ZADREN-215330 format. One line per field, with one value per residue (C-alpha): residue number from 0; y, z, x. Coordinates in pm, 1 decimal. Layout:
ZADREN-215330
n = [NUM:...]
north = [Y:...]
up = [Z:...]
east = [X:...]
***
This chain:
ZADREN-215330
n = [0:1:2:3:4:5:6:7:8:9:10:11:12:13:14:15:16:17:18:19:20:21:22:23:24:25:26:27:28:29:30:31:32:33:34:35:36:37:38:39:40:41:42:43:44:45:46:47:48:49:50:51:52:53:54:55:56:57:58:59:60:61:62:63:64:65:66:67:68:69:70:71:72:73:74]
north = [-3799.7:-3715.0:-3394.1:-3485.0:-3445.6:-3086.5:-2814.4:-2660.5:-2281.3:-2153.6:-1837.6:-1576.5:-1488.2:-1223.8:-1313.4:-954.6:-840.3:-1120.5:-999.4:-628.4:-479.2:-243.5:-227.8:-300.1:-611.7:-785.1:-624.8:-278.9:-341.8:-420.1:-105.5:104.6:-63.4:59.8:410.1:523.2:558.0:827.4:1047.5:1274.7:1193.2:1436.9:1291.7:934.9:1023.5:1161.6:842.2:626.2:834.1:817.0:438.0:407.3:623.2:431.0:235.1:43.4:-261.4:-389.9:-163.3:-360.3:-83.6:269.1:396.8:270.2:468.9:765.3:1094.1:1229.8:937.8:963.6:1334.4:1283.1:998.5:1179.1:886.2]
up = [1409.9:1119.8:1009.5:645.9:694.3:814.5:557.2:507.7:507.8:161.3:73.1:-60.9:-416.5:-613.0:-979.3:-1093.5:-897.6:-1049.4:-1404.6:-1365.8:-1524.2:-1250.7:-1030.1:-727.8:-514.8:-493.4:-156.7:-295.2:-603.3:-370.0:-169.3:-487.4:-602.3:-282.9:-275.0:-641.0:-687.9:-416.0:-624.4:-898.8:-1259.6:-1280.3:-970.0:-1092.1:-1421.0:-1235.0:-1028.8:-1344.1:-1512.7:-1206.1:-1192.5:-1565.9:-1526.1:-1216.8:-1278.3:-973.4:-758.4:-693.3:-452.1:-146.9:103.7:117.2:201.5:-129.1:-333.9:-530.1:-343.0:-595.4:-538.2:-159.0:-177.6:-404.2:-196.6:127.5:271.7]
east = [-1147.0:-1375.0:-1206.6:-1251.1:-1629.3:-1596.3:-1625.2:-1279.9:-1264.4:-1187.8:-1005.0:-1246.6:-1157.0:-1341.7:-1346.4:-1400.3:-1096.8:-887.9:-952.4:-881.2:-575.6:-468.9:-160.6:-384.5:-410.3:-750.9:-818.5:-743.4:-961.8:-1250.7:-1179.9:-1183.8:-1504.0:-1668.7:-1518.4:-1505.7:-1883.6:-1878.3:-1647.3:-1770.4:-1684.9:-1392.1:-1226.4:-1284.7:-1117.4:-815.8:-792.3:-811.3:-539.7:-315.1:-353.1:-276.1:35.4:151.6:470.3:580.2:512.8:161.3:-25.8:-131.6:-208.8:-337.0:8.9:139.9:-113.4:20.2:-20.2:-270.6:-508.5:-475.1:-554.3:-859.6:-1001.0:-919.7:-721.5]
***
C-alpha cells in the first residue's frame, strides 16, 4: 500500500567509468580498473595502445576484447 515510502533500488553508475574515452562498457572499465594495476608498465602500455587502435563496436564482454589484450591479461 505504501510503496512510495520504500526506497527504490537505483542502478549503480560509476562516474569515473562514464567519463572515460575507451571503447569499453562501464562494466569492462571497472574490470580493467581492477586488473590493470597487476600488470607491469610495459604490458599496460601495450593494452592502452591496443585499446587506442581498436576500431569496432563497444566492448561489453571479455570475449569481445582484442586477442592481444586477452593474451596479456591471461583471460
